[in-house]
PyMOL CGO cylinders between C-alpha atoms (Angstrom):
from pymol import cmd
from pymol.cgo import CYLINDER

trace = [
    CYLINDER, -28.06, -2.52, -5.46, -25.91, -2.46, -2.82, 0.3, 1, 1, 1, 1, 1, 1,
    CYLINDER, -25.91, -2.46, -2.82, -26.76, -2.04, 1.03, 0.3, 1, 1, 1, 1, 1, 1,
    CYLINDER, -26.76, -2.04, 1.03, -25.23, 1.72, 2.29, 0.3, 1, 1, 1, 1, 1, 1,
    CYLINDER, -25.23, 1.72, 2.29, -22.06, 0.77, 4.14, 0.3, 1, 1, 1, 1, 1, 1,
    CYLINDER, -22.06, 0.77, 4.14, -22.51, 1.39, 8.41, 0.3, 1, 1, 1, 1, 1, 1,
    CYLINDER, -22.51, 1.39, 8.41, -20.14, 3.63, 9.76, 0.3, 1, 1, 1, 1, 1, 1,
    CYLINDER, -20.14, 3.63, 9.76, -18.09, 0.40, 12.23, 0.3, 1, 1, 1, 1, 1, 1,
    CYLINDER, -18.09, 0.40, 12.23, -17.80, -1.14, 8.46, 0.3, 1, 1, 1, 1, 1, 1,
    CYLINDER, -17.80, -1.14, 8.46, -16.53, 2.32, 6.51, 0.3, 1, 1, 1, 1, 1, 1,
    CYLINDER, -16.53, 2.32, 6.51, -14.33, 2.00, 9.86, 0.3, 1, 1, 1, 1, 1, 1,
    CYLINDER, -14.33, 2.00, 9.86, -13.40, -1.50, 9.27, 0.3, 1, 1, 1, 1, 1, 1,
    CYLINDER, -13.40, -1.50, 9.27, -12.54, -0.45, 5.68, 0.3, 1, 1, 1, 1, 1, 1,
    CYLINDER, -12.54, -0.45, 5.68, -10.39, 2.69, 6.82, 0.3, 1, 1, 1, 1, 1, 1,
    CYLINDER, -10.39, 2.69, 6.82, -9.25, 1.65, 10.48, 0.3, 1, 1, 1, 1, 1, 1,
    CYLINDER, -9.25, 1.65, 10.48, -6.84, 5.68, 9.99, 0.3, 1, 1, 1, 1, 1, 1,
    CYLINDER, -6.84, 5.68, 9.99, -9.00, 6.83, 6.81, 0.3, 1, 1, 1, 1, 1, 1,
    CYLINDER, -9.00, 6.83, 6.81, -8.89, 7.35, 3.23, 0.3, 1, 1, 1, 1, 1, 1,
    CYLINDER, -8.89, 7.35, 3.23, -5.59, 9.10, 1.87, 0.3, 1, 1, 1, 1, 1, 1,
    CYLINDER, -5.59, 9.10, 1.87, -4.50, 12.13, 2.07, 0.3, 1, 1, 1, 1, 1, 1,
    CYLINDER, -4.50, 12.13, 2.07, -3.50, 12.96, -1.22, 0.3, 1, 1, 1, 1, 1, 1,
    CYLINDER, -3.50, 12.96, -1.22, -1.90, 17.17, -1.60, 0.3, 1, 1, 1, 1, 1, 1,
    CYLINDER, -1.90, 17.17, -1.60, 0.68, 18.54, -2.87, 0.3, 1, 1, 1, 1, 1, 1,
    CYLINDER, 0.68, 18.54, -2.87, 2.45, 20.24, -2.97, 0.3, 1, 1, 1, 1, 1, 1,
    CYLINDER, 2.45, 20.24, -2.97, 4.58, 17.93, -0.26, 0.3, 1, 1, 1, 1, 1, 1,
    CYLINDER, 4.58, 17.93, -0.26, 7.00, 20.82, 1.85, 0.3, 1, 1, 1, 1, 1, 1,
    CYLINDER, 7.00, 20.82, 1.85, 10.52, 18.73, 2.19, 0.3, 1, 1, 1, 1, 1, 1,
    CYLINDER, 10.52, 18.73, 2.19, 9.55, 17.63, 6.00, 0.3, 1, 1, 1, 1, 1, 1,
    CYLINDER, 9.55, 17.63, 6.00, 6.45, 15.79, 5.01, 0.3, 1, 1, 1, 1, 1, 1,
    CYLINDER, 6.45, 15.79, 5.01, 7.53, 14.45, 2.08, 0.3, 1, 1, 1, 1, 1, 1,
    CYLINDER, 7.53, 14.45, 2.08, 10.40, 13.06, 4.15, 0.3, 1, 1, 1, 1, 1, 1,
    CYLINDER, 10.40, 13.06, 4.15, 8.63, 11.84, 6.36, 0.3, 1, 1, 1, 1, 1, 1,
    CYLINDER, 8.63, 11.84, 6.36, 6.50, 9.86, 4.12, 0.3, 1, 1, 1, 1, 1, 1,
    CYLINDER, 6.50, 9.86, 4.12, 9.67, 8.83, 2.61, 0.3, 1, 1, 1, 1, 1, 1,
    CYLINDER, 9.67, 8.83, 2.61, 10.25, 7.18, 5.68, 0.3, 1, 1, 1, 1, 1, 1,
    CYLINDER, 10.25, 7.18, 5.68, 7.11, 5.53, 6.99, 0.3, 1, 1, 1, 1, 1, 1,
    CYLINDER, 7.11, 5.53, 6.99, 7.71, 4.12, 3.32, 0.3, 1, 1, 1, 1, 1, 1,
    CYLINDER, 7.71, 4.12, 3.32, 10.40, 2.76, 4.57, 0.3, 1, 1, 1, 1, 1, 1,
    CYLINDER, 10.40, 2.76, 4.57, 9.41, 1.16, 6.89, 0.3, 1, 1, 1, 1, 1, 1,
    CYLINDER, 9.41, 1.16, 6.89, 5.86, -0.51, 5.98, 0.3, 1, 1, 1, 1, 1, 1,
    CYLINDER, 5.86, -0.51, 5.98, 7.95, -3.91, 5.24, 0.3, 1, 1, 1, 1, 1, 1,
    CYLINDER, 7.95, -3.91, 5.24, 9.20, -3.45, 9.43, 0.3, 1, 1, 1, 1, 1, 1,
    CYLINDER, 9.20, -3.45, 9.43, 5.49, -2.86, 10.44, 0.3, 1, 1, 1, 1, 1, 1,
    CYLINDER, 5.49, -2.86, 10.44, 3.57, -5.68, 8.29, 0.3, 1, 1, 1, 1, 1, 1,
    CYLINDER, 3.57, -5.68, 8.29, 5.83, -8.45, 8.98, 0.3, 1, 1, 1, 1, 1, 1,
    CYLINDER, 5.83, -8.45, 8.98, 5.26, -7.35, 12.91, 0.3, 1, 1, 1, 1, 1, 1,
    CYLINDER, 5.26, -7.35, 12.91, 1.73, -7.01, 12.50, 0.3, 1, 1, 1, 1, 1, 1,
    CYLINDER, 1.73, -7.01, 12.50, 1.73, -10.37, 10.82, 0.3, 1, 1, 1, 1, 1, 1,
    CYLINDER, 1.73, -10.37, 10.82, 4.54, -11.81, 12.71, 0.3, 1, 1, 1, 1, 1, 1,
    CYLINDER, 4.54, -11.81, 12.71, 3.35, -15.78, 14.56, 0.3, 1, 1, 1, 1, 1, 1,
    CYLINDER, 3.35, -15.78, 14.56, -0.53, -15.01, 12.96, 0.3, 1, 1, 1, 1, 1, 1,
    CYLINDER, -0.53, -15.01, 12.96, -0.86, -19.30, 12.16, 0.3, 1, 1, 1, 1, 1, 1,
    CYLINDER, -0.86, -19.30, 12.16, -2.15, -20.03, 8.48, 0.3, 1, 1, 1, 1, 1, 1,
    CYLINDER, -2.15, -20.03, 8.48, -5.57, -20.60, 10.26, 0.3, 1, 1, 1, 1, 1, 1,
    CYLINDER, -5.57, -20.60, 10.26, -5.47, -16.87, 11.41, 0.3, 1, 1, 1, 1, 1, 1,
    CYLINDER, -5.47, -16.87, 11.41, -3.35, -15.83, 8.05, 0.3, 1, 1, 1, 1, 1, 1,
    CYLINDER, -3.35, -15.83, 8.05, -6.27, -17.46, 5.95, 0.3, 1, 1, 1, 1, 1, 1,
    CYLINDER, -6.27, -17.46, 5.95, -9.34, -14.99, 8.25, 0.3, 1, 1, 1, 1, 1, 1,
    CYLINDER, -9.34, -14.99, 8.25, -10.77, -11.96, 6.36, 0.3, 1, 1, 1, 1, 1, 1,
    CYLINDER, -10.77, -11.96, 6.36, -9.37, -8.79, 8.07, 0.3, 1, 1, 1, 1, 1, 1,
    CYLINDER, -9.37, -8.79, 8.07, -13.77, -7.74, 7.53, 0.3, 1, 1, 1, 1, 1, 1,
    CYLINDER, -13.77, -7.74, 7.53, -16.82, -9.56, 6.38, 0.3, 1, 1, 1, 1, 1, 1,
    CYLINDER, -16.82, -9.56, 6.38, -16.10, -9.23, 2.68, 0.3, 1, 1, 1, 1, 1, 1,
    CYLINDER, -16.10, -9.23, 2.68, -12.73, -8.53, 3.21, 0.3, 1, 1, 1, 1, 1, 1,
    CYLINDER, -12.73, -8.53, 3.21, -9.30, -9.27, 1.66, 0.3, 1, 1, 1, 1, 1, 1,
    CYLINDER, -9.30, -9.27, 1.66, -8.48, -12.33, 3.78, 0.3, 1, 1, 1, 1, 1, 1,
    CYLINDER, -8.48, -12.33, 3.78, -4.61, -11.45, 5.77, 0.3, 1, 1, 1, 1, 1, 1,
    CYLINDER, -4.61, -11.45, 5.77, -2.76, -13.56, 4.11, 0.3, 1, 1, 1, 1, 1, 1,
    CYLINDER, -2.76, -13.56, 4.11, -4.35, -12.29, 0.28, 0.3, 1, 1, 1, 1, 1, 1,
    CYLINDER, -4.35, -12.29, 0.28, -3.74, -8.34, 1.69, 0.3, 1, 1, 1, 1, 1, 1,
    CYLINDER, -3.74, -8.34, 1.69, 0.08, -9.22, 3.00, 0.3, 1, 1, 1, 1, 1, 1,
    CYLINDER, 0.08, -9.22, 3.00, 0.57, -10.63, -0.92, 0.3, 1, 1, 1, 1, 1, 1,
    CYLINDER, 0.57, -10.63, -0.92, -1.30, -7.00, -2.39, 0.3, 1, 1, 1, 1, 1, 1,
    CYLINDER, -1.30, -7.00, -2.39, 0.65, -4.80, -0.23, 0.3, 1, 1, 1, 1, 1, 1,
    CYLINDER, 0.65, -4.80, -0.23, 3.46, -6.73, -2.27, 0.3, 1, 1, 1, 1, 1, 1,
    CYLINDER, 3.46, -6.73, -2.27, 2.20, -5.94, -5.64, 0.3, 1, 1, 1, 1, 1, 1,
    CYLINDER, 2.20, -5.94, -5.64, 0.80, -2.91, -5.58, 0.3, 1, 1, 1, 1, 1, 1,
    CYLINDER, 0.80, -2.91, -5.58, 3.44, -1.11, -4.33, 0.3, 1, 1, 1, 1, 1, 1,
    CYLINDER, 3.44, -1.11, -4.33, 5.84, -2.80, -7.53, 0.3, 1, 1, 1, 1, 1, 1,
    CYLINDER, 5.84, -2.80, -7.53, 3.66, -1.38, -9.06, 0.3, 1, 1, 1, 1, 1, 1,
    CYLINDER, 3.66, -1.38, -9.06, 4.27, 1.70, -7.83, 0.3, 1, 1, 1, 1, 1, 1,
    CYLINDER, 4.27, 1.70, -7.83, 8.10, 1.03, -7.82, 0.3, 1, 1, 1, 1, 1, 1,
    CYLINDER, 8.10, 1.03, -7.82, 7.11, 1.39, -11.51, 0.3, 1, 1, 1, 1, 1, 1,
    CYLINDER, 7.11, 1.39, -11.51, 5.02, 4.15, -11.71, 0.3, 1, 1, 1, 1, 1, 1,
    CYLINDER, 5.02, 4.15, -11.71, 7.35, 5.97, -9.89, 0.3, 1, 1, 1, 1, 1, 1,
    CYLINDER, 7.35, 5.97, -9.89, 10.38, 5.57, -12.11, 0.3, 1, 1, 1, 1, 1, 1,
    CYLINDER, 10.38, 5.57, -12.11, 8.39, 5.81, -15.44, 0.3, 1, 1, 1, 1, 1, 1,
    CYLINDER, 8.39, 5.81, -15.44, 6.84, 9.83, -13.83, 0.3, 1, 1, 1, 1, 1, 1,
    CYLINDER, 6.84, 9.83, -13.83, 11.02, 10.55, -12.29, 0.3, 1, 1, 1, 1, 1, 1,
    CYLINDER, 11.02, 10.55, -12.29, 12.10, 9.96, -16.51, 0.3, 1, 1, 1, 1, 1, 1,
    CYLINDER, 12.10, 9.96, -16.51, 9.18, 10.42, -19.20, 0.3, 1, 1, 1, 1, 1, 1,
    CYLINDER, 9.18, 10.42, -19.20, 6.61, 13.62, -19.71, 0.3, 1, 1, 1, 1, 1, 1,
    CYLINDER, 6.61, 13.62, -19.71, 3.63, 12.29, -18.11, 0.3, 1, 1, 1, 1, 1, 1,
    CYLINDER, 3.63, 12.29, -18.11, 3.14, 8.91, -19.03, 0.3, 1, 1, 1, 1, 1, 1,
    CYLINDER, 3.14, 8.91, -19.03, 0.38, 6.77, -19.04, 0.3, 1, 1, 1, 1, 1, 1,
    CYLINDER, 0.38, 6.77, -19.04, -0.03, 4.09, -16.45, 0.3, 1, 1, 1, 1, 1, 1,
    CYLINDER, -0.03, 4.09, -16.45, -1.34, 0.88, -16.28, 0.3, 1, 1, 1, 1, 1, 1,
    CYLINDER, -1.34, 0.88, -16.28, -4.28, 0.63, -14.38, 0.3, 1, 1, 1, 1, 1, 1,
    CYLINDER, -4.28, 0.63, -14.38, -4.69, -3.55, -12.17, 0.3, 1, 1, 1, 1, 1, 1,
    CYLINDER, -4.69, -3.55, -12.17, -7.73, -5.43, -11.47, 0.3, 1, 1, 1, 1, 1, 1,
    CYLINDER, -7.73, -5.43, -11.47, -6.59, -5.81, -7.78, 0.3, 1, 1, 1, 1, 1, 1,
    CYLINDER, -6.59, -5.81, -7.78, -9.45, -8.27, -6.73, 0.3, 1, 1, 1, 1, 1, 1,
    CYLINDER, -9.45, -8.27, -6.73, -8.49, -10.66, -9.94, 0.3, 1, 1, 1, 1, 1, 1,
    CYLINDER, -8.49, -10.66, -9.94, -4.86, -10.54, -8.72, 0.3, 1, 1, 1, 1, 1, 1,
    CYLINDER, -4.86, -10.54, -8.72, -6.17, -11.42, -5.23, 0.3, 1, 1, 1, 1, 1, 1,
    CYLINDER, -6.17, -11.42, -5.23, -7.25, -14.76, -6.46, 0.3, 1, 1, 1, 1, 1, 1,
    CYLINDER, -7.25, -14.76, -6.46, -4.64, -16.01, -8.64, 0.3, 1, 1, 1, 1, 1, 1,
    CYLINDER, -4.64, -16.01, -8.64, -3.27, -19.04, -7.13, 0.3, 1, 1, 1, 1, 1, 1,
    CYLINDER, -3.27, -19.04, -7.13, 0.62, -17.54, -5.98, 0.3, 1, 1, 1, 1, 1, 1,
    CYLINDER, 0.62, -17.54, -5.98, -1.95, -15.86, -3.16, 0.3, 1, 1, 1, 1, 1, 1,
    CYLINDER, -1.95, -15.86, -3.16, -2.00, -19.05, -1.70, 0.3, 1, 1, 1, 1, 1, 1,
    CYLINDER, -2.00, -19.05, -1.70, 2.06, -18.48, -1.31, 0.3, 1, 1, 1, 1, 1, 1,
    CYLINDER, 2.06, -18.48, -1.31, 3.30, -18.49, 2.85, 0.3, 1, 1, 1, 1, 1, 1,
    CYLINDER, 3.30, -18.49, 2.85, 3.34, -14.37, 3.56, 0.3, 1, 1, 1, 1, 1, 1,
    CYLINDER, 3.34, -14.37, 3.56, 7.06, -14.46, 3.93, 0.3, 1, 1, 1, 1, 1, 1,
    CYLINDER, 7.06, -14.46, 3.93, 7.36, -13.91, 0.42, 0.3, 1, 1, 1, 1, 1, 1,
    CYLINDER, 7.36, -13.91, 0.42, 5.45, -11.13, 0.00, 0.3, 1, 1, 1, 1, 1, 1,
    CYLINDER, 5.45, -11.13, 0.00, 7.68, -9.62, 3.20, 0.3, 1, 1, 1, 1, 1, 1,
    CYLINDER, 7.68, -9.62, 3.20, 11.45, -10.37, 1.48, 0.3, 1, 1, 1, 1, 1, 1,
    CYLINDER, 11.45, -10.37, 1.48, 9.81, -8.80, -1.94, 0.3, 1, 1, 1, 1, 1, 1,
    CYLINDER, 9.81, -8.80, -1.94, 8.66, -5.74, 0.29, 0.3, 1, 1, 1, 1, 1, 1,
    CYLINDER, 8.66, -5.74, 0.29, 12.20, -6.08, 1.88, 0.3, 1, 1, 1, 1, 1, 1,
    CYLINDER, 12.20, -6.08, 1.88, 14.50, -5.08, -0.78, 0.3, 1, 1, 1, 1, 1, 1,
    CYLINDER, 14.50, -5.08, -0.78, 11.61, -3.19, -2.85, 0.3, 1, 1, 1, 1, 1, 1,
    CYLINDER, 11.61, -3.19, -2.85, 11.29, -0.80, 0.00, 0.3, 1, 1, 1, 1, 1, 1,
    CYLINDER, 11.29, -0.80, 0.00, 14.77, -0.52, 0.17, 0.3, 1, 1, 1, 1, 1, 1,
    CYLINDER, 14.77, -0.52, 0.17, 15.54, 0.73, -3.63, 0.3, 1, 1, 1, 1, 1, 1,
    CYLINDER, 15.54, 0.73, -3.63, 12.49, 2.04, -3.83, 0.3, 1, 1, 1, 1, 1, 1,
    CYLINDER, 12.49, 2.04, -3.83, 13.42, 4.86, -0.41, 0.3, 1, 1, 1, 1, 1, 1,
    CYLINDER, 13.42, 4.86, -0.41, 16.29, 5.14, -1.97, 0.3, 1, 1, 1, 1, 1, 1,
    CYLINDER, 16.29, 5.14, -1.97, 15.22, 6.53, -5.53, 0.3, 1, 1, 1, 1, 1, 1,
    CYLINDER, 15.22, 6.53, -5.53, 12.65, 8.47, -3.44, 0.3, 1, 1, 1, 1, 1, 1,
    CYLINDER, 12.65, 8.47, -3.44, 14.68, 10.04, -0.90, 0.3, 1, 1, 1, 1, 1, 1,
    CYLINDER, 14.68, 10.04, -0.90, 18.27, 10.43, -3.97, 0.3, 1, 1, 1, 1, 1, 1,
    CYLINDER, 18.27, 10.43, -3.97, 15.41, 12.73, -6.99, 0.3, 1, 1, 1, 1, 1, 1,
    CYLINDER, 15.41, 12.73, -6.99, 15.57, 16.49, -6.81, 0.3, 1, 1, 1, 1, 1, 1,
    CYLINDER, 15.57, 16.49, -6.81, 12.50, 18.19, -5.19, 0.3, 1, 1, 1, 1, 1, 1,
    CYLINDER, 12.50, 18.19, -5.19, 11.45, 19.53, -7.89, 0.3, 1, 1, 1, 1, 1, 1,
    CYLINDER, 11.45, 19.53, -7.89, 10.78, 16.31, -9.47, 0.3, 1, 1, 1, 1, 1, 1,
    CYLINDER, 10.78, 16.31, -9.47, 8.33, 15.57, -7.02, 0.3, 1, 1, 1, 1, 1, 1,
    CYLINDER, 8.33, 15.57, -7.02, 5.80, 17.88, -9.19, 0.3, 1, 1, 1, 1, 1, 1,
    CYLINDER, 5.80, 17.88, -9.19, 5.73, 15.79, -12.28, 0.3, 1, 1, 1, 1, 1, 1,
    CYLINDER, 5.73, 15.79, -12.28, 3.25, 13.80, -13.55, 0.3, 1, 1, 1, 1, 1, 1,
    CYLINDER, 3.25, 13.80, -13.55, 1.79, 10.49, -14.46, 0.3, 1, 1, 1, 1, 1, 1,
    CYLINDER, 1.79, 10.49, -14.46, -1.62, 9.24, -15.80, 0.3, 1, 1, 1, 1, 1, 1,
    CYLINDER, -1.62, 9.24, -15.80, -3.86, 7.48, -14.12, 0.3, 1, 1, 1, 1, 1, 1,
    CYLINDER, -3.86, 7.48, -14.12, -6.34, 6.64, -16.90, 0.3, 1, 1, 1, 1, 1, 1,
    CYLINDER, -6.34, 6.64, -16.90, -9.13, 6.28, -14.17, 0.3, 1, 1, 1, 1, 1, 1,
    CYLINDER, -9.13, 6.28, -14.17, -8.69, 8.63, -12.15, 0.3, 1, 1, 1, 1, 1, 1,
    CYLINDER, -8.69, 8.63, -12.15, -6.55, 11.38, -14.12, 0.3, 1, 1, 1, 1, 1, 1,
    CYLINDER, -6.55, 11.38, -14.12, -3.10, 12.81, -13.32, 0.3, 1, 1, 1, 1, 1, 1,
    CYLINDER, -3.10, 12.81, -13.32, -1.13, 12.51, -9.98, 0.3, 1, 1, 1, 1, 1, 1,
    CYLINDER, -1.13, 12.51, -9.98, 2.03, 14.47, -9.37, 0.3, 1, 1, 1, 1, 1, 1,
    CYLINDER, 2.03, 14.47, -9.37, 4.56, 12.10, -7.64, 0.3, 1, 1, 1, 1, 1, 1,
    CYLINDER, 4.56, 12.10, -7.64, 4.11, 13.90, -4.32, 0.3, 1, 1, 1, 1, 1, 1,
    CYLINDER, 4.11, 13.90, -4.32, -0.03, 12.90, -4.42, 0.3, 1, 1, 1, 1, 1, 1,
    CYLINDER, -0.03, 12.90, -4.42, 1.87, 9.84, -4.82, 0.3, 1, 1, 1, 1, 1, 1,
    CYLINDER, 1.87, 9.84, -4.82, 4.17, 9.74, -2.36, 0.3, 1, 1, 1, 1, 1, 1,
    CYLINDER, 4.17, 9.74, -2.36, 1.10, 10.08, 0.04, 0.3, 1, 1, 1, 1, 1, 1,
    CYLINDER, 1.10, 10.08, 0.04, -0.45, 7.71, -1.42, 0.3, 1, 1, 1, 1, 1, 1,
    CYLINDER, -0.45, 7.71, -1.42, 1.53, 4.69, -1.08, 0.3, 1, 1, 1, 1, 1, 1,
    CYLINDER, 1.53, 4.69, -1.08, 3.11, 6.02, 2.63, 0.3, 1, 1, 1, 1, 1, 1,
    CYLINDER, 3.11, 6.02, 2.63, -0.70, 5.75, 3.16, 0.3, 1, 1, 1, 1, 1, 1,
    CYLINDER, -0.70, 5.75, 3.16, -1.10, 2.58, 1.91, 0.3, 1, 1, 1, 1, 1, 1,
    CYLINDER, -1.10, 2.58, 1.91, 1.34, 0.77, 3.83, 0.3, 1, 1, 1, 1, 1, 1,
    CYLINDER, 1.34, 0.77, 3.83, -0.57, 1.92, 6.76, 0.3, 1, 1, 1, 1, 1, 1,
    CYLINDER, -0.57, 1.92, 6.76, -3.58, 1.58, 5.73, 0.3, 1, 1, 1, 1, 1, 1,
    CYLINDER, -3.58, 1.58, 5.73, -3.26, -2.23, 5.73, 0.3, 1, 1, 1, 1, 1, 1,
    CYLINDER, -3.26, -2.23, 5.73, -1.01, -2.61, 7.94, 0.3, 1, 1, 1, 1, 1, 1,
    CYLINDER, -1.01, -2.61, 7.94, -3.64, -1.39, 10.44, 0.3, 1, 1, 1, 1, 1, 1,
    CYLINDER, -3.64, -1.39, 10.44, -5.61, -3.33, 8.79, 0.3, 1, 1, 1, 1, 1, 1,
    CYLINDER, -5.61, -3.33, 8.79, -3.89, -6.48, 10.63, 0.3, 1, 1, 1, 1, 1, 1,
    CYLINDER, -3.89, -6.48, 10.63, -3.22, -5.07, 13.58, 0.3, 1, 1, 1, 1, 1, 1,
    CYLINDER, -3.22, -5.07, 13.58, -7.07, -3.64, 14.29, 0.3, 1, 1, 1, 1, 1, 1,
    CYLINDER, -7.07, -3.64, 14.29, -7.69, -7.21, 13.08, 0.3, 1, 1, 1, 1, 1, 1,
    CYLINDER, -7.69, -7.21, 13.08, -5.86, -8.83, 15.78, 0.3, 1, 1, 1, 1, 1, 1,
    CYLINDER, -5.86, -8.83, 15.78, -6.68, -6.58, 18.26, 0.3, 1, 1, 1, 1, 1, 1,
    CYLINDER, -6.68, -6.58, 18.26, -10.38, -8.02, 17.71, 0.3, 1, 1, 1, 1, 1, 1,
    CYLINDER, -10.38, -8.02, 17.71, -9.86, -11.45, 17.77, 0.3, 1, 1, 1, 1, 1, 1,
    CYLINDER, -9.86, -11.45, 17.77, -7.33, -11.24, 20.78, 0.3, 1, 1, 1, 1, 1, 1,
    CYLINDER, -7.33, -11.24, 20.78, -4.56, -12.30, 18.69, 0.3, 1, 1, 1, 1, 1, 1,
    CYLINDER, -4.56, -12.30, 18.69, -1.30, -11.57, 20.85, 0.3, 1, 1, 1, 1, 1, 1,
]
cmd.load_cgo(trace, "trace")
């Protein structure tokens, strides 16, 4: 049996709160969330800038991923998001493939410098933001089917991935603040 999560542990896990995936989004809300997706690579790069290897290998919370793993995880997750959006825009309610985030975070490439994933995010988010800004607004009501979570509109996906980038960036910035890392 798992011990209950304390409120301070909860804050460390969700420094900006849990995702709000309300749907449908008004045009302005969607545009703001797409702007957030577009801004993520620069924000994450700023959050990890200047950290030493020892700092990058520090977990952002007890029992959590290291900053290095977290940075690579964002790239892994957002690569999956890019494919999921493309499937959703081009197929009728496609079933997407979930993946084992924990197992991915333990693969040997997680030891690479974070710059590898930051460069990937730069290009990936440029394409993703362009795609999201270019499709008709009606396309965001299309759905994908997640085998574990059920159907999701593409509006909900926009909200999820805008939140996801901010969520993990906040893990890094909060750790820096707690540790006094300038």
